[in-house]
C-alpha positions as CSV (number, residue, x, y, z in Angstrom):
1,M,-14.1,4.8,3.4
2,S,-13.8,4.0,0.0
3,K,-14.2,0.7,-1.5
4,K,-10.6,0.4,-2.5
5,T,-9.4,0.9,1.0
6,A,-12.3,-1.7,2.4
7,D,-11.0,-4.2,0.2
8,L,-7.2,-3.7,1.4
9,K,-8.4,-4.2,5.0
10,D,-9.5,-7.9,4.7
11,L,-5.7,-8.7,3.1
12,S,-2.8,-9.8,5.6
13,I,0.1,-7.9,5.9
14,D,2.1,-10.3,3.5
15,E,-0.5,-9.9,0.9
16,L,-0.3,-6.0,1.3
17,Q,3.5,-6.1,1.0
18,K,3.4,-8.2,-2.4
19,R,0.7,-5.8,-3.8
20,L,2.9,-2.7,-2.7
21,S,5.9,-4.2,-4.4
22,D,3.8,-5.0,-7.6
23,E,2.5,-1.5,-7.6
24,Q,5.6,-0.1,-7.3
25,E,6.9,-2.1,-10.4
26,N,4.0,-0.8,-12.1
27,L,4.9,2.7,-11.4
28,A,8.3,2.3,-12.6
29,N,7.0,0.9,-15.8
30,L,4.6,3.7,-16.4
31,K,7.3,6.3,-15.5
32,F,9.5,4.8,-18.3
33,Q,6.6,4.9,-20.7
34,L,5.8,8.5,-19.8
35,A,9.3,9.1,-20.5
36,T,9.8,7.7,-23.8
37,S,6.3,9.3,-24.9
38,Q,4.5,5.7,-25.2
39,L,2.0,6.3,-22.3
40,E,-1.6,7.0,-23.6
41,S,-2.8,8.5,-20.3
42,P,-0.5,10.3,-17.9
43,I,-3.4,10.0,-15.2
44,K,-2.4,6.1,-14.7
45,V,0.7,7.4,-12.9
46,R,-1.2,9.5,-10.4
47,T,-3.8,6.6,-10.1
48,V,-1.0,4.1,-9.2
49,R,0.9,6.7,-7.0
50,R,-2.2,7.1,-5.0
51,D,-2.7,3.2,-4.7
52,I,0.7,2.8,-3.4
53,A,0.2,5.6,-0.7
54,R,-3.1,3.9,0.2
55,L,-1.3,0.5,0.6
56,Q,1.6,2.0,2.6
57,T,-1.0,3.4,5.0
58,V,-3.0,0.3,5.5
59,I,0.3,-1.5,6.3
60,R,1.6,1.2,8.7
61,Q,-1.9,1.0,10.5
62,R,-1.7,-2.9,10.7
63,E,1.8,-2.7,12.2
64,G,0.9,0.1,14.6
65,L,-1.9,-2.1,15.9
66,Q,0.4,-4.9,16.3
67,Q,2.8,-3.0,18.2
68,A,0.2,-1.6,20.6
69,K,-1.2,-5.2,21.0
70,A,2.4,-6.4,21.9
71,A,3.0,-3.5,24.1
72,S,-0.4,-4.0,26.0
73,T,0.5,-7.5,26.6
74,T,3.7,-6.7,28.3
75,V,2.0,-4.3,30.4
76,K,-0.6,-6.9,31.8
77,E,2.3,-9.3,32.3
78,S,4.1,-7.1,34.5
């Protein structure tokens, strides 16, 4: 597991979603800069896209765990 992913696992879902929206804004700005030839390094776009994917993956994993816990508690109650 990479250091970036390990750092994300310590955050709450709300913090992850805030970071995700910030990164999506950052990506939009980078794409605009790329289109207007103001971006010095196009590699930044790829890096931000990968960060967004990493955030989405961690969020989905957390939501899946919450759903699994909810399902297991309803089964135990029956």
